N, C-alpha and C positions, 0 to 999 in steps of 0.2 A: 499354387500354380506350379506346374512342372514343365520342363523343357521338352523338346521333341524326343530326346533320348531318355526321358523318364527321370531326370534329376530335379530335385527340389531346388529352390533358390539358394538355400543354405549349402547344399551339396555342390552347386555350381561355384559358389564363393570359395568354398574350401578347396576345390580342385584348382581354381584359378590361383589361389594363394600358394598352393604347393608348387605349381609351375613357376610362379614369380620368385618364390623363395629360393628354389634351386638355381634359377638363372642368376640371381643376385649373389648368393653365397657359395654356390658350388657343392652344397650338400643339402640333405633333406631336412625338413622341419620335424621337431618333436611334437607330440600332442599338445604339450603345454604352450609351445610357440603358437600353434593354431588357436588354442583357447584364448590366449592373451591378446594376440594381435587382432583377432576377429571379434573379440569381446563376447565369447560364447560362455554361457552360464557355468559349465562344468566340463571336466575332461571326459566324463561318461557320455555327454551329449556329442562331443567330438568323436569319441570312439564309435558310437552308434552310426554316425554319418560316414565315417571312414569304412565301416563294415559294408554299408550300403554301396559306397563307391567301389569297393572291392568286389562285391557280388555282381555289380554291373560291368565289371571289367575295366573300370576307369583307372584304378591304381592296383599296385601289388603291395603286399605287406610281408615282412619277415618276422613272423611270430611275435615275440615280445622284445625284439631288439629295438633299443632306442634309436630313433631316426631311421627305422626300418621301412619307411614308405618310399616306394618308387613308382614311376609311371611306366606302363607296359613298353613304351617305345625306347626306354632308357636302358642301356646295357648295365647288367649287374655289377660291372667293374667299378661303377660309381660308389659302391658301398665298401670301399676298402676299410678294414678295421684291424685292430690289434687285440690281443687277448691278455687278461690278467686272471689269476686264480680267485675264485669266490670262496672265502674261508669261513663262511657261516653267517650268523645273524648278530647284530648289535642292537641293544635296546636304546631308544631315544625316549627315555622316561625313567622310571625308578629302576635302578640296576637290578638285574636278576642274578642270583648266585649260579655258580658252576657254569662259566661261559663255555660255549661250544668250541671244541678243538678239532680243526680239520687239517689234515696233512696236505701241504701245498702241491706235492707231486701228484696226488690222486684227486685233487679238487676239481669241481666243475669250473669251466672257464667262462668269463664274461667278455663279450665283444665291446671294445672301446673304439668308437669311430675316429678316423684319423684327424678329423677337424678338432677334436678335443685334445689330443696329445699325440706326439710322435712315439715311435718305439723306444727311442733313446730316453725320453722323459718318463716312460712307464717302467723303467728299471726300479726294482725295490718297491713297486706299487702292488697292492692287493685290494680286493673288494670285499665289502660286507653288506648284507641286506639289512635295511633299517626296520626295526619294529617299534612303533610308537610315534608320538607326535610332539615330543618336547623340542624339536628343532624346526617346527613348522614355519616360524617367522624368518628362518634362514632359508626357506624354500626347500626344505628336506622333509618329505612326507613319509608316512608309513608305507612300506613296500618299495621305496626308492633304494638304489644301490649307491653307496659311497665308495670312492676310490681313496685309499690312504697310502701315503709314503711311509715306509718303516723308519721310525726314529724314536729316540728315547727322551728327547727334550722338546720343549714347546715355549713359544713366546706368548705373552698376554694377548688374549683375543683369538688365538689359534683354535680351530675346531679340531678336537682330537678324540681318539679312542683311549679312554683312561681306565686303567684297572685300579679298583679299590682292593688293596692287598688283604686287609683283615676280612672283608666281606666276600672275597674271591668272586668279584663281579666286575663286569666291564660295561661302560656306558659311553654314549656319544654326547659330548658337551663342549662348550667353549671353556678354555682354560685361563685361569687368572691366579697368579702367585701374589698373595697379600700378606707379606711379613711371615708370620709363623704358620699361616694356614693357606690352604688351596681352596679356591672357589671354582666349582664346576657349574657353569651357568647354562640353563636351558634357554632356547630361543622361542619361548612360549610364555606370554604374560600371565597365564593362569597357573604356572608351575614355579615352585621355589627352587633356589640353587642348592647344591650340595656343598657343605663345608666340611673339610677334613684336614688332617695334618699332612705336611709335605712328604713324610716318610710312608704315608699310606697310599700314595698315588704312583703308579707306574705308567708312563706314556707308551702306548703301543703303536702309535702312528698318527700322522696329521692328515686331515682331509684335504685332498687336492682336486677333487672333482666329484660330480654327481651324475648318475644315470637315472633319469626320471622313470617312474613306473608309468606304463601305458594305461593303467586303469585305476 
């Protein structure tokens, strides 16, 4: 069944949810918010219905910007964001050798919505795109973007970008210092941790935020 303006029941529910979410929070929902709160089977189903709403002029979308959904009657100024450099890809799985090196000055920039962090809090923060699913139980999926604060130390349980010096590889894992060894723990029950010596690990940053992939 469709409404008078051609919307399906699900599309009407999504549109109503977007309106209510903005009224309550003052910023727009991400696709995963819609999927979770409306109990939709997958983000791809949400994306399909958002495209239908966009095609019918009910919403606007800003490319692949997280929370890039707006309503046509809403001024674009509601989408205030800050930018951090995207310095390449990090594996959330088995570390791959020869990590990508990207110069921050010439790097692509990633928009960070103001509801996630202020400009002050984004000092010394950079972004990496995630490849793999070893952190899926921490709600970090393949294609997501993690925000990291530059630092060389970590506490047990911190999620970090860790370089394995001998292997010349970087991986995204939870960090645990266990006596004479370091445990780099995936957040995926199907994957085993990495054990190595403390002198073989260099912390390159601690995860402070996640920008969800829209697809």
